[in-house]
BAFI-3210 file (N, C-alpha, C; in Angstrom, 3 decimals, decimal comma, padded with zeros to 6 digits):
// residues 280
n [1|2|3|4|5|6|7|8|9|10|11|12|13|14|15|16|17|18|19|20|21|22|23|24|25|26|27|28|29|30|31|32|33|34|35|36|37|38|39|40|41|42|43|44|45|46|47|48|49|50|51|52|53|54|55|56|57|58|59|60|61|62|63|64|65|66|67|68|69|70|71|72|73|74|75|76|77|78|79|80|81|82|83|84|85|86|87|88|89|90|91|92|93|94|95|96|97|98|99|100|101|102|103|104|105|106|107|108|109|110|111|112|113|114|115|116|117|118|119|120|121|122|123|124|125|126|127|128|129|130|131|132|133|134|135|136|137|138|139|140|141|142|143|144|145|146|147|148|149|150|151|152|153|154|155|156|157|158|159|160|161|162|163|164|165|166|167|168|169|170|171|172|173|174|175|176|177|178|179|180|181|182|183|184|185|186|187|188|189|190|191|192|193|194|195|196|197|198|199|200|201|202|203|204|205|206|207|208|209|210|211|212|213|214|215|216|217|218|219|220|221|222|223|224|225|226|227|228|229|230|231|232|233|234|235|236|237|238|239|240|241|242|243|244|245|246|247|248|249|250|251|252|253|254|255|256|257|258|259|260|261|262|263|264|265|266|267|268|269|270|271|272|273|274|275|276|277|278|279|280]
n.u [-013,259|-010,908|-009,191|-006,391|-004,138|-005,470|-006,444|-009,188|-009,936|-010,227|-009,533|-008,989|-011,052|-011,995|-014,663|-015,474|-014,682|-015,034|-017,642|-016,644|-017,164|-018,725|-018,651|-017,455|-017,683|-016,516|-015,474|-013,129|-010,126|-006,589|-003,848|-000,422|003,228|003,158|004,555|004,801|006,706|008,505|009,448|008,473|005,808|002,607|000,872|-001,461|-002,989|-003,320|-004,746|-007,026|-007,444|-008,281|-011,165|-012,635|-013,084|-014,773|-014,472|-015,274|-012,879|-009,821|-006,602|-003,756|-000,208|002,092|005,377|004,673|005,122|007,878|010,039|012,847|013,834|012,969|014,717|016,514|015,715|013,030|011,610|010,639|007,692|004,836|001,226|-000,226|001,112|000,099|-002,597|-003,491|-002,643|-004,698|-007,138|-006,855|-007,412|-009,866|-011,449|-011,171|-012,758|-015,317|-016,280|-015,052|-012,680|-009,448|-005,905|-003,217|-000,194|003,148|005,742|009,981|009,915|009,241|009,268|009,429|006,484|006,524|006,890|004,760|002,722|000,004|-001,779|-003,511|-004,344|-005,591|-007,620|-006,782|-005,446|-002,902|-001,209|001,784|001,369|-001,296|-004,196|-006,456|-010,064|-011,762|-014,687|-016,080|-014,808|-012,189|-008,869|-005,832|-003,425|-001,663|001,173|003,645|006,026|009,070|009,987|010,929|012,555|015,281|017,785|017,277|016,597|019,376|021,258|021,832|023,045|023,277|020,918|019,909|021,669|020,469|018,137|018,791|019,698|017,258|016,133|017,154|016,256|014,040|013,588|014,248|012,228|010,202|010,950|010,822|007,590|006,856|007,852|005,669|003,609|003,415|002,946|000,402|000,229|-000,490|-000,048|002,943|004,799|007,782|010,218|009,214|008,685|011,231|012,762|011,186|012,776|014,768|017,076|018,202|016,095|013,678|014,681|014,547|012,249|010,665|011,542|011,087|008,352|008,122|009,471|006,963|004,832|005,473|006,032|003,113|001,875|002,874|002,234|-000,659|-002,452|-004,562|-003,967|-001,873|-001,274|001,098|003,618|005,635|007,389|006,435|005,079|002,361|000,543|-002,048|-001,640|-001,933|-000,217|000,963|-001,164|-002,326|-002,986|-001,428|-001,288|-000,440|-000,013|000,931|002,097|002,867|004,087|004,823|003,172|000,359|-001,847|-004,261|-005,043|-008,461|-011,231|-014,695|-017,785|-018,536|-016,434|-014,482|-011,253|-009,518|-007,349|-006,972|-006,264|-004,902|-004,335|-004,632|-007,304|-008,661|-007,458|-008,387|-010,964|-011,083|-011,219|-012,849|-015,784|-014,377|-014,307|-017,128|-017,982|-017,014]
n.v [008,646|007,292|006,835|004,428|003,031|000,344|000,464|000,289|002,596|004,490|006,896|008,304|011,287|013,849|014,579|012,207|011,563|010,511|012,304|012,952|009,989|008,764|005,578|003,716|001,169|-001,016|-003,385|-004,722|-004,387|-003,145|-002,602|-001,994|-002,737|-002,128|-001,536|-002,056|-001,921|000,383|003,247|004,856|004,208|004,492|004,117|004,827|006,563|004,302|002,529|004,482|004,697|002,011|002,232|003,330|002,532|-000,623|-004,306|-006,822|-007,781|-008,063|-007,690|-008,372|-007,117|-007,151|-006,853|-006,198|-006,684|-005,297|-006,928|-007,404|-004,786|-006,088|-007,938|-006,516|-004,887|-004,641|-002,131|000,180|-000,933|-000,156|000,022|001,398|-000,545|-002,536|-002,484|-002,129|-005,439|-005,457|-005,095|-006,005|-008,903|-008,086|-007,695|-009,639|-012,205|-010,831|-011,609|-010,486|-011,501|-011,884|-011,274|-012,368|-011,945|-012,502|-010,190|-009,264|-007,802|-009,541|-012,065|-014,233|-016,019|-016,175|-019,104|-020,367|-020,689|-021,455|-021,878|-020,917|-018,502|-016,990|-016,365|-015,634|-015,465|-017,341|-016,192|-017,131|-015,702|-014,357|-014,557|-012,325|-011,648|-009,498|-007,886|-007,374|-008,819|-009,612|-010,511|-010,244|-010,273|-010,662|-009,393|-009,306|-007,858|-007,630|-010,255|-009,422|-007,255|-007,051|-005,891|-006,680|-009,943|-010,930|-009,714|-009,068|-007,586|-005,223|-004,466|-004,324|-002,451|-000,405|000,015|000,750|003,957|004,319|004,492|007,237|008,615|009,143|009,778|012,602|012,835|012,341|014,388|017,028|016,675|017,120|019,646|021,251|020,230|021,856|024,109|023,749|022,749|020,402|016,471|015,710|013,684|014,629|012,867|011,048|012,706|013,650|011,456|010,876|012,471|012,062|010,729|008,760|006,667|007,191|005,548|003,187|002,548|002,878|000,423|-001,468|-001,516|-002,218|-004,939|-005,935|-005,065|-007,446|-009,677|-010,157|-010,494|-012,255|-014,466|-014,243|-011,883|-009,721|-007,598|-006,605|-006,277|-004,927|-003,772|-002,681|-000,350|001,693|003,348|004,373|004,022|004,052|002,872|001,949|-000,135|-000,895|-002,746|-004,226|-003,939|-001,728|-001,876|-000,198|000,098|001,510|002,581|002,696|003,773|006,650|007,555|006,503|005,272|003,029|000,820|000,462|-001,377|-000,808|-001,952|-002,564|-003,190|-001,145|000,472|002,560|004,758|005,705|008,146|008,781|010,292|012,950|013,180|013,077|015,227|016,960|016,724|017,467|020,359|020,982|021,873|024,350|025,210|026,088|027,334|029,683]
n.w [-015,397|-017,509|-019,786|-020,782|-022,769|-023,840|-021,040|-019,195|-016,259|-013,503|-011,142|-008,121|-006,818|-005,682|-005,010|-003,814|-001,654|001,799|004,218|007,474|009,991|008,145|006,931|004,559|001,974|000,192|-002,705|-003,058|-000,677|-001,044|000,473|001,346|002,649|005,235|007,724|010,447|012,963|012,852|013,404|012,048|010,587|009,722|011,606|012,878|010,355|009,375|011,052|010,697|008,806|008,268|009,780|008,736|006,053|004,423|003,615|001,413|000,468|001,619|000,689|001,751|000,624|001,007|003,849|006,074|008,969|010,095|009,223|009,214|010,546|013,303|013,770|015,178|017,149|018,730|019,723|018,592|019,040|019,259|021,605|019,467|016,553|017,518|017,799|015,480|013,732|015,589|014,129|012,169|012,386|013,534|011,501|009,752|011,225|011,032|008,770|006,508|004,380|004,493|003,293|003,256|001,409|001,915|001,870|001,347|003,798|005,493|005,024|006,152|006,420|004,007|004,331|005,270|003,488|002,329|004,460|007,537|010,120|012,290|010,844|008,851|005,658|004,203|001,001|-001,605|-003,626|-005,995|-008,165|-008,199|-009,486|-010,771|-010,090|-013,249|-014,712|-014,823|-014,299|-011,848|-011,189|-008,203|-006,183|-004,116|-004,835|-005,018|-006,293|-008,342|-008,303|-008,914|-006,849|-004,537|-005,005|-005,234|-004,610|-001,086|000,886|-000,655|-000,498|002,075|002,941|001,086|002,402|004,976|004,221|003,227|005,584|006,888|005,388|006,172|008,626|008,573|007,077|009,292|011,167|010,021|009,128|011,555|012,651|010,607|011,932|014,233|012,780|011,943|009,455|007,463|006,866|004,219|002,457|002,704|002,117|-000,179|-001,577|-002,343|-003,218|-005,595|-006,925|-007,905|-010,080|-010,336|-009,168|-010,068|-012,432|-011,466|-010,506|-013,091|-014,223|-012,708|-012,912|-016,015|-015,639|-013,957|-015,996|-017,981|-016,632|-016,238|-019,097|-020,111|-018,644|-019,323|-017,955|-016,785|-015,815|-012,852|-009,722|-006,605|-004,620|-002,425|-003,826|-002,585|-004,252|-005,581|-008,187|-010,790|-013,983|-017,387|-019,753|-022,724|-023,337|-020,381|-017,531|-014,962|-011,056|-008,467|-004,938|-003,187|000,055|003,821|005,033|003,754|001,701|002,528|001,484|-000,640|-002,512|-003,893|-004,854|-006,209|-006,680|-009,771|-010,447|-010,911|-010,511|-008,204|-006,241|-003,288|-000,937|001,629|004,072|002,430|001,851|004,487|005,337|003,556|004,429|006,728|006,065|005,137|006,489|007,616|005,084|004,641|006,729|006,754]
ca.u [-013,048|-009,781|-008,427|-004,852|-003,638|-006,710|-007,177|-010,068|-009,612|-010,651|-008,379|-009,676|-011,684|-012,374|-016,026|-015,329|-014,303|-016,364|-017,724|-016,377|-018,536|-019,069|-018,110|-017,082|-017,766|-015,882|-015,526|-011,710|-009,331|-005,561|-002,669|000,956|004,368|002,773|006,164|004,608|007,700|009,328|008,758|007,900|004,466|001,619|-000,485|-002,816|-004,030|-003,516|-006,561|-008,031|-008,539|-009,540|-012,150|-013,717|-013,710|-014,832|-014,287|-015,343|-012,019|-008,673|-005,066|-002,438|000,236|003,587|006,212|002,851|005,844|008,885|011,134|013,946|014,113|012,453|015,491|017,067|014,930|010,965|011,645|009,275|006,652|004,057|000,409|-000,916|000,948|-000,965|-003,874|-003,494|-003,133|-006,281|-008,188|-006,724|-007,651|-011,979|-012,130|-011,268|-013,673|-016,316|-016,753|-013,821|-011,555|-007,725|-004,997|-001,855|000,389|004,049|007,054|010,285|010,596|008,104|009,159|009,539|005,681|006,294|006,977|003,227|001,620|-001,313|-002,108|-004,235|-004,113|-007,126|-008,898|-005,995|-004,805|-000,697|-000,651|002,791|000,683|-002,742|-005,308|-007,962|-010,958|-012,452|-016,717|-015,901|-013,798|-010,452|-007,780|-005,326|-002,446|-001,161|002,421|004,449|007,056|010,357|010,570|011,386|013,349|017,125|018,791|016,791|017,046|020,685|022,320|020,685|023,910|022,884|019,096|019,759|022,987|019,966|017,349|019,242|020,209|015,963|014,912|017,989|015,407|012,379|014,236|014,536|010,772|009,531|011,170|010,401|006,646|007,050|007,439|004,642|002,609|003,538|002,242|-000,528|-000,736|-000,810|001,420|003,098|006,150|009,238|011,610|008,568|009,290|013,000|012,722|010,955|013,179|016,684|017,042|018,300|015,051|012,862|014,378|014,788|010,664|010,490|012,379|010,084|007,103|008,367|009,470|006,137|003,686|005,870|005,738|001,535|001,729|003,267|000,917|-002,096|-003,765|-005,137|-003,036|-001,264|-000,815|001,597|003,321|007,301|008,638|006,339|004,696|001,449|000,126|-002,545|-001,638|-002,302|000,794|000,578|-002,697|-002,049|-003,302|-000,393|-001,634|000,776|-000,825|001,223|002,841|002,223|005,211|004,907|002,132|-000,939|-002,373|-004,651|-005,792|-009,810|-012,077|-015,706|-018,706|-018,622|-015,142|-013,560|-010,178|-008,904|-006,756|-007,117|-004,820|-006,165|-004,189|-005,177|-008,358|-008,417|-007,257|-010,326|-012,746|-011,233|-010,786|-014,650|-016,789|-014,155|-015,224|-018,894|-018,785|-016,286]
ca.v [007,493|007,253|005,107|004,156|001,964|-000,195|-000,559|001,244|002,455|005,160|007,010|008,542|012,131|014,304|013,827|010,877|012,074|010,232|013,028|012,476|008,856|007,361|004,143|003,198|-000,315|-001,317|-004,848|-004,989|-003,020|-004,079|-002,139|-002,993|-001,896|-001,313|-002,150|-002,456|-002,272|001,333|004,479|005,361|003,331|005,302|002,877|005,913|006,721|003,286|002,588|005,918|004,263|000,543|002,073|003,833|001,377|-002,077|-004,301|-007,923|-009,278|-007,389|-008,000|-007,258|-007,529|-008,498|-006,444|-005,621|-006,191|-005,031|-008,364|-006,740|-004,322|-006,164|-008,720|-006,136|-004,217|-004,092|-000,291|001,066|-001,715|000,262|000,153|001,583|-001,339|-003,631|-002,040|-002,418|-006,318|-006,846|-004,315|-006,865|-009,679|-008,356|-007,351|-011,930|-012,502|-010,423|-012,512|-010,255|-012,851|-011,709|-012,895|-011,993|-012,194|-012,220|-009,203|-009,287|-007,833|-010,561|-013,344|-015,903|-016,126|-017,568|-020,508|-020,551|-020,181|-022,157|-021,992|-019,450|-017,449|-015,934|-016,694|-014,779|-017,006|-016,694|-017,706|-016,655|-014,582|-014,957|-013,850|-011,998|-011,450|-007,813|-007,889|-006,387|-010,190|-008,881|-011,034|-009,614|-010,910|-010,134|-010,300|-007,747|-006,627|-008,373|-011,087|-008,372|-006,654|-007,796|-005,726|-007,793|-010,876|-010,915|-009,004|-008,978|-006,632|-004,212|-003,742|-003,769|-000,968|000,551|000,168|002,469|004,881|004,695|004,868|007,866|010,341|008,837|010,530|013,601|012,726|012,865|015,597|017,425|016,926|017,906|021,463|021,044|020,569|023,287|025,284|023,623|022,186|018,856|016,017|016,204|013,192|015,430|011,809|009,965|013,740|013,326|009,600|011,213|013,842|011,729|010,015|006,764|006,567|007,278|005,132|001,522|002,435|002,788|-000,506|-002,459|-001,294|-002,950|-006,227|-006,452|-006,214|-008,183|-010,968|-010,256|-010,482|-013,706|-014,955|-014,680|-012,166|-008,558|-006,512|-007,314|-005,931|-005,133|-002,301|-002,754|000,318|002,521|004,895|004,120|004,426|002,884|003,197|001,095|-000,170|-001,853|-003,838|-004,881|-002,724|-002,129|-001,019|000,006|000,248|002,727|002,094|003,740|005,095|007,437|007,817|006,542|004,633|002,118|000,417|-000,419|-001,947|-000,774|-003,067|-002,736|-003,671|000,456|000,136|003,356|004,817|005,893|008,687|008,977|011,680|013,835|012,702|013,555|017,015|018,091|016,489|018,568|022,230|021,468|022,736|025,792|026,475|026,217|028,414|031,346]
ca.w [-015,843|-018,269|-020,599|-021,173|-022,837|-024,082|-020,370|-018,304|-015,453|-012,222|-009,925|-006,642|-007,428|-004,454|-004,484|-003,151|-000,137|002,752|005,418|008,803|010,323|007,042|006,378|003,014|001,394|-000,844|-003,558|-002,950|-001,204|-001,179|000,959|001,032|003,435|006,854|008,158|011,752|014,266|012,112|014,105|010,374|010,389|010,180|012,487|013,748|009,278|009,108|011,822|010,985|007,193|008,599|010,862|007,959|004,889|005,122|001,506|001,110|000,643|001,865|000,376|002,433|-000,301|002,280|004,743|006,124|009,482|009,160|009,952|009,125|011,658|014,438|014,533|015,979|017,951|019,447|020,853|017,960|018,326|020,083|021,026|017,953|016,111|018,250|017,264|013,403|014,142|015,955|013,999|010,690|012,541|013,409|010,138|009,598|012,292|010,890|007,241|005,881|003,551|004,632|002,107|002,797|000,397|001,999|001,576|001,232|005,060|006,265|004,379|006,938|006,878|003,087|004,988|006,106|002,135|002,327|005,938|008,436|010,766|013,101|009,297|007,499|005,189|003,744|-000,429|-002,052|-004,835|-005,977|-009,206|-008,210|-010,156|-010,292|-010,274|-014,689|-014,940|-015,771|-013,654|-011,416|-010,343|-006,436|-005,650|-003,339|-006,316|-004,410|-006,734|-009,736|-007,890|-008,884|-005,937|-003,293|-005,300|-005,935|-003,730|000,256|001,862|-001,617|-000,817|003,571|002,968|000,976|003,470|005,634|003,706|003,016|006,952|006,830|004,438|006,527|009,891|008,075|006,806|010,512|011,931|008,883|009,741|012,899|011,875|009,887|012,265|014,968|011,883|011,769|008,262|007,045|006,401|003,497|002,618|001,719|001,829|-001,283|-003,218|-002,733|-003,927|-007,033|-008,625|-007,778|-011,836|-010,564|-008,411|-011,348|-013,556|-010,966|-010,511|-014,340|-014,694|-011,961|-013,675|-017,555|-015,385|-013,680|-016,750|-019,021|-016,359|-016,701|-019,954|-019,756|-017,611|-019,654|-017,065|-017,633|-014,925|-011,971|-008,168|-005,925|-003,795|-003,050|-004,330|-001,720|-005,338|-005,624|-009,158|-011,839|-015,259|-018,768|-020,358|-023,829|-022,890|-019,587|-016,316|-013,848|-010,298|-007,211|-003,679|-002,244|001,286|004,914|005,972|003,490|001,593|003,660|000,097|-000,759|-003,534|-004,023|-006,143|-006,208|-006,607|-010,492|-010,953|-011,336|-009,729|-007,384|-005,144|-002,064|-000,299|002,885|004,630|001,173|001,808|005,334|005,179|002,507|005,175|007,945|006,262|004,742|008,365|007,996|003,842|004,651|007,658|005,917]
c.u [-011,770|-009,715|-006,965|-004,610|-004,209|-006,942|-007,786|-010,199|-010,216|-009,384|-008,783|-009,785|-012,361|-013,621|-016,170|-014,978|-015,509|-016,352|-017,538|-017,568|-018,768|-017,837|-018,593|-017,171|-017,334|-016,170|-014,516|-010,970|-007,609|-004,692|-001,672|002,146|004,240|004,499|005,392|006,147|009,065|008,860|007,928|006,675|003,876|000,674|-001,487|-003,398|-004,726|-005,268|-007,803|-008,873|-009,614|-010,810|-013,339|-014,414|-013,491|-014,776|-014,848|-014,691|-010,829|-007,528|-004,428|-001,264|001,586|004,063|005,016|004,193|006,627|010,314|012,328|014,841|014,465|013,421|016,725|017,010|013,170|010,964|010,663|007,975|005,819|002,556|-000,655|-000,751|000,034|-001,886|-004,528|-003,991|-004,238|-007,020|-008,092|-007,514|-009,118|-012,131|-012,364|-012,971|-015,195|-017,084|-015,633|-013,223|-010,495|-007,240|-004,145|-000,781|002,336|004,625|008,497|010,422|009,570|008,355|009,544|007,971|005,858|006,233|005,858|002,103|000,353|-002,483|-003,217|-004,199|-004,795|-007,624|-008,160|-005,134|-003,722|-000,879|001,094|002,660|-000,999|-003,640|-006,517|-008,681|-011,571|-014,175|-016,512|-015,518|-012,638|-009,663|-006,323|-003,866|-001,528|-000,171|003,253|005,208|008,561|010,924|010,919|012,630|015,466|018,041|018,601|016,482|018,558|022,103|021,554|021,384|023,649|022,114|019,328|020,332|021,416|018,376|016,990|019,601|018,293|015,286|015,695|016,258|014,319|012,625|014,163|013,267|010,198|009,724|010,383|009,041|006,161|006,693|006,545|003,348|002,258|002,962|001,405|-001,262|-000,341|000,252|001,592|004,656|006,685|010,484|010,414|008,771|010,543|013,054|012,539|011,714|014,194|016,319|017,026|016,577|013,612|013,312|014,973|012,766|010,060|010,450|011,085|008,979|006,960|008,496|008,137|004,515|004,458|005,754|003,711|001,143|002,005|002,536|-000,734|-002,815|-003,797|-004,256|-002,808|-001,490|-000,161|001,612|004,582|007,688|007,547|005,745|003,602|000,754|-000,671|-002,058|-001,746|-000,871|001,083|-000,500|-002,674|-002,488|-002,332|-000,894|-000,581|000,292|-000,693|002,029|001,715|002,993|005,518|003,558|000,716|-001,885|-003,037|-005,138|-007,353|-010,207|-013,489|-016,460|-018,521|-017,574|-013,860|-012,448|-009,477|-008,118|-007,277|-005,932|-005,526|-005,671|-005,020|-006,331|-009,098|-008,654|-008,353|-010,980|-012,471|-011,844|-012,622|-015,753|-016,417|-014,425|-016,096|-018,945|-018,181|-017,607]
c.v [008,129|006,304|005,282|003,082|000,652|-000,336|000,396|001,200|003,940|005,604|007,546|010,189|012,718|014,445|012,804|010,496|011,796|011,641|012,249|011,223|008,459|006,726|004,025|001,672|-000,845|-003,202|-005,643|-003,957|-003,585|-002,714|-003,213|-002,413|-000,910|-000,502|-001,571|-002,615|-001,295|001,855|005,029|004,595|004,247|004,926|004,153|006,163|005,683|003,072|003,567|004,931|003,220|001,061|002,845|003,259|-000,151|-002,990|-006,205|-008,896|-008,071|-008,359|-007,094|-008,056|-006,997|-006,892|-005,477|-005,429|-006,112|-006,275|-007,890|-005,963|-005,358|-007,394|-007,873|-005,005|-003,913|-002,794|000,420|000,220|-001,220|-000,176|000,114|000,262|-002,534|-003,882|-002,209|-003,868|-007,111|-006,756|-005,217|-008,381|-009,511|-008,152|-008,819|-012,092|-012,214|-010,684|-011,774|-011,351|-011,599|-012,533|-011,895|-012,920|-011,577|-011,080|-009,885|-008,794|-008,835|-011,641|-014,010|-016,549|-016,517|-018,460|-021,138|-020,607|-022,094|-022,599|-020,965|-019,339|-016,532|-015,638|-015,649|-015,761|-016,126|-017,599|-016,925|-015,483|-015,325|-013,672|-013,370|-011,145|-010,124|-008,218|-007,720|-007,721|-010,127|-009,785|-010,365|-010,062|-010,242|-010,802|-009,265|-007,405|-007,688|-009,246|-010,527|-006,794|-006,778|-007,659|-006,565|-009,722|-012,141|-010,622|-008,181|-007,891|-004,876|-003,790|-003,691|-002,567|000,108|000,751|001,099|003,619|006,010|005,552|006,570|008,783|009,626|009,596|011,748|014,125|013,132|014,135|016,932|018,353|017,441|019,571|021,520|021,159|021,222|024,431|025,276|023,238|020,242|018,138|016,056|014,794|014,005|013,864|011,281|011,517|014,049|012,630|010,040|012,080|013,479|010,940|008,640|006,606|006,231|006,351|003,559|002,022|002,502|001,431|-001,702|-002,476|-002,564|-004,382|-006,737|-007,048|-006,965|-009,475|-011,318|-011,075|-012,081|-014,514|-014,596|-013,567|-010,317|-007,904|-007,550|-006,056|-005,734|-003,877|-002,970|-001,442|001,894|003,742|004,338|004,900|003,965|003,832|001,761|000,832|-001,439|-002,434|-004,303|-003,380|-003,040|-001,102|-001,552|000,872|001,192|001,688|002,524|003,874|006,794|008,549|007,531|006,046|003,332|001,432|-000,130|-000,237|-001,784|-002,593|-003,523|-003,025|-002,297|000,176|002,082|004,004|005,383|006,731|009,688|009,917|012,848|014,123|013,353|014,651|017,818|017,818|017,538|019,934|021,801|022,078|023,901|026,304|026,603|027,648|029,798|031,720]
c.w [-016,771|-018,997|-021,250|-021,927|-023,365|-022,477|-019,514|-016,811|-014,700|-010,931|-008,986|-007,190|-005,813|-003,919|-004,130|-002,289|000,356|003,843|006,550|009,605|009,426|006,967|005,198|002,618|000,519|-001,583|-002,362|-002,401|-000,698|-000,425|001,156|002,236|004,194|007,241|009,812|011,991|013,493|012,932|012,954|009,881|010,839|010,364|012,904|012,240|009,246|009,403|011,579|009,429|007,894|009,311|009,505|006,461|005,076|003,236|002,103|000,960|000,899|001,660|001,052|001,680|000,107|002,357|005,095|008,053|009,378|009,771|009,970|009,836|013,043|014,622|015,248|017,139|018,060|019,890|020,107|017,498|019,373|020,669|019,635|016,867|016,276|017,967|015,919|013,767|014,417|015,244|012,845|010,773|012,448|012,513|009,867|010,004|011,822|009,789|006,489|005,130|003,332|003,583|002,679|002,026|000,986|001,356|001,359|003,133|005,783|005,637|004,905|007,032|005,360|003,122|005,153|004,816|002,368|004,043|006,304|009,214|011,414|011,688|008,990|006,763|004,107|002,017|-000,603|-002,795|-004,930|-007,422|-008,206|-009,621|-010,555|-010,792|-012,385|-014,950|-015,392|-014,298|-013,501|-010,932|-009,093|-006,299|-004,548|-004,262|-005,656|-005,480|-008,226|-009,274|-008,393|-007,666|-004,967|-003,422|-005,428|-004,938|-002,562|000,659|001,674|-000,789|001,370|003,569|002,420|002,036|004,494|005,547|003,379|004,369|007,148|006,520|005,091|008,371|009,783|008,076|008,354|011,452|010,720|008,834|010,770|013,022|010,946|011,079|013,819|014,332|011,555|009,790|008,097|006,680|005,001|003,326|001,842|001,763|000,111|-002,435|-003,753|-004,069|-005,797|-007,753|-008,545|-009,535|-011,393|-009,951|-009,108|-012,586|-012,710|-011,329|-012,053|-014,708|-013,974|-012,645|-014,922|-016,749|-014,950|-015,089|-018,470|-017,988|-016,162|-017,937|-020,463|-019,093|-018,867|-019,274|-017,797|-016,872|-013,881|-010,526|-007,626|-005,082|-003,654|-002,804|-003,711|-003,625|-006,266|-007,425|-010,097|-013,118|-016,570|-019,200|-020,894|-023,510|-021,953|-017,889|-015,290|-012,252|-009,022|-006,227|-002,564|-001,068|002,499|006,025|005,021|003,108|001,922|002,143|000,110|-001,887|-003,901|-005,218|-005,787|-006,589|-008,342|-010,985|-011,338|-009,650|-009,551|-006,787|-004,009|-001,355|001,036|003,698|003,765|001,597|003,563|005,637|004,613|003,728|006,274|007,345|005,283|004,986|007,462|006,926|004,355|005,541|007,156|004,646]
res [x|x|x|x|x|x|x|x|x|x|x|x|x|x|x|x|x|x|x|x|x|x|x|x|x|x|x|x|x|x|x|x|x|x|x|x|x|x|x|x|x|x|x|x|x|x|x|x|x|x|x|x|x|x|x|x|x|x|x|x|x|x|x|x|x|x|x|x|x|x|x|x|x|x|x|x|x|x|x|x|x|x|x|x|x|x|x|x|x|x|x|x|x|x|x|x|x|x|x|x|x|x|x|x|x|x|x|x|x|x|x|x|x|x|x|x|x|x|x|x|x|x|x|x|x|x|x|x|x|x|x|x|x|x|x|x|x|x|x|x|x|x|x|x|x|x|x|x|x|x|x|x|x|x|x|x|x|x|x|x|x|x|x|x|x|x|x|x|x|x|x|x|x|x|x|x|x|x|x|x|x|x|x|x|x|x|x|x|x|x|x|x|x|x|x|x|x|x|x|x|x|x|x|x|x|x|x|x|x|x|x|x|x|x|x|x|x|x|x|x|x|x|x|x|x|x|x|x|x|x|x|x|x|x|x|x|x|x|x|x|x|x|x|x|x|x|x|x|x|x|x|x|x|x|x|x|x|x|x|x|x|x|x|x|x|x|x|x|x|x|x|x|x|x|x|x|x|x|x|x]
***
């Protein structure tokens, strides 16, 4: 447990990894930026995560479906993408509260705010109250991205360049699998080494926390920039739940209100390695 900027929070620790076959229960789970309909969607990892993690409330914080890509081709919509949709709907049928907060890639859902589909609520934004009484704004985050708001063509070009980086990442990780190495995001590493990307992330976080303070809330949960993080800034808690095309991350809340990041590919890699370590 750590404290920054007056905000108490936790980050994921190795000893919280579940043994194979065990299911963990959380009060709340936030996931976003799944990008179903693209080749780079890590649907298999997400299905594994959803199998091993249950929650009373599940927030889908935007870009669940990549409408930008599906406007041109359905080529990458395979059975695993159907399985993700069915798994989410099944969680709603079994009693979990599932809330979709659309993003810029699935912005068409914003026209249906206030409606329910298969037990899934659609909302432009939400205010979540944690078990310890903190109030968190839940938004995708594209509303705070000036390029998305004011220069759609530039946003589309940026999306194309990002997709190109993911193509390299796909082949890079194919080589790692052949070598018996676990998944590692080359594109995420490159993105965080580029000065302009780092500056953009910092500016994005500043705008998000400023809006949270303006509304008199305790924190904010978002996605959009594919950079998982929990940190305190000026008395406001900033949480980004990451994505399922690069980092395969989720934000979770336990039943005491503690928040942490789950980095699923890393957890599964450690879980697979433990029996080998014990045998040695």
